[in-house]
Each structure stands twice: as C-alpha cells, then as structure tokens.
C-alpha positions in Angstrom: 48.4 -36.7 40.3 45.7 -35.3 42.5 42.8 -33.5 40.9 42.0 -30.1 42.3 38.5 -29.9 43.8 36.0 -27.8 41.9 35.3 -24.5 43.4 31.5 -24.7 43.7 31.1 -21.1 44.7 33.1 -19.8 41.8 31.3 -22.1 39.4 27.9 -21.0 40.6 28.8 -17.3 40.2 30.1 -18.1 36.7 26.8 -19.8 35.8 24.9 -16.9 37.3 26.7 -14.4 35.1 26.4 -16.6 32.0 22.6 -17.1 32.5 21.7 -13.6 33.5 21.7 -12.2 29.9 19.3 -15.0 28.9 17.1 -14.7 32.0 16.3 -11.0 31.8 15.1 -11.1 28.2 13.0 -14.1 29.0 11.3 -12.2 31.8 10.8 -9.2 29.5 9.3 -11.4 26.8 6.7 -12.6 29.3 5.6 -9.0 29.9 5.5 -9.5 33.6 5.4 -6.1 35.3 5.9 -7.7 38.8 9.6 -7.9 38.0 9.8 -4.2 37.7 7.9 -3.8 41.0 10.2 -6.2 42.8 13.4 -4.5 41.5 12.0 -1.1 42.5 11.2 -2.5 46.0 14.7 -3.9 46.4 16.4 -0.7 45.2 14.3 1.5 47.4 14.9 -0.8 50.4 18.6 -0.9 49.8 19.0 2.8 49.6 16.8 3.5 52.6 18.7 0.8 54.6 22.1 2.2 53.9 21.0 5.7 54.8 19.3 4.6 58.0 22.3 2.5 59.1 24.8 5.3 58.3 22.8 7.8 60.3 22.5 5.5 63.4 25.0 6.8 65.9 24.8 3.8 68.3 26.3 1.5 65.7 30.0 2.5 65.9 31.7 -0.4 64.1 31.5 -1.3 60.5 30.1 -4.7 61.3 27.3 -3.1 63.3 26.4 -0.9 60.4 26.4 -3.8 58.0 24.2 -5.8 60.3 21.8 -2.9 60.6 21.8 -2.4 56.9 20.7 -6.1 56.4 18.1 -5.8 59.1 16.6 -2.5 57.7 16.7 -3.9 54.2 14.6 -7.0 55.1 12.2 -5.1 57.3 11.6 -2.4 54.6 11.3 -5.0 51.8 8.7 -7.1 53.6 6.8 -3.9 54.6 6.7 -2.8 51.0 5.7 -6.2 49.8 2.8 -6.3 52.3 1.6 -2.9 51.0 1.8 -4.1 47.4 -0.1 -7.3 48.3 -2.8 -5.2 49.9 -3.0 -3.0 46.9 -3.3 -6.1 44.6 -6.0 -7.6 46.9 -8.0 -4.4 46.9 -8.0 -4.0 43.1 
C-alpha cells in the first residue's frame, strides 16, 4: 500500500491555529506594546487599502482590485512603520 503524502500546507495551518492561543498570551506576558502598534498599523493599512482599491475606477477586474489592495497595503504599512520609527528615534 502506498502512503499518502503529508499535506504540508494543511499541517502548517493546523500548527498555526494550535500555537496561536499560546503565542498571544506569551506576547501579552512580556508587556510589549509594539505588538499593539503593529496590529493597529496592519488593520489601518488593510482597511485603507480595501477602500482605495474599491474606489479606483481604472481597475475593472477582481484580480486588478486584489493586486491593488496588496500594493496599497504594503505601501501604507511601510509608510506608517517609517513614521513610527521616526517618532521612536525622536523620543
């Protein structure tokens, strides 16, 4: 009998969901406020990227809108991280 190959993508997602309840309390126990800043940056960038890509009339297809969402997300994320780094440097 042949063995079925292990689905590596499925197993990595399973391990992610199993380790997530352990990881978040570990970050919270370390009292690191940077995690909250990074989550806020990601959430704000995601919302702004979706709004900007949906309002863009030149991207007619769904794939174009998805690509624009990814592009806007990373541009906004790095811009916010640069601002946070400058604020950290100045203080």
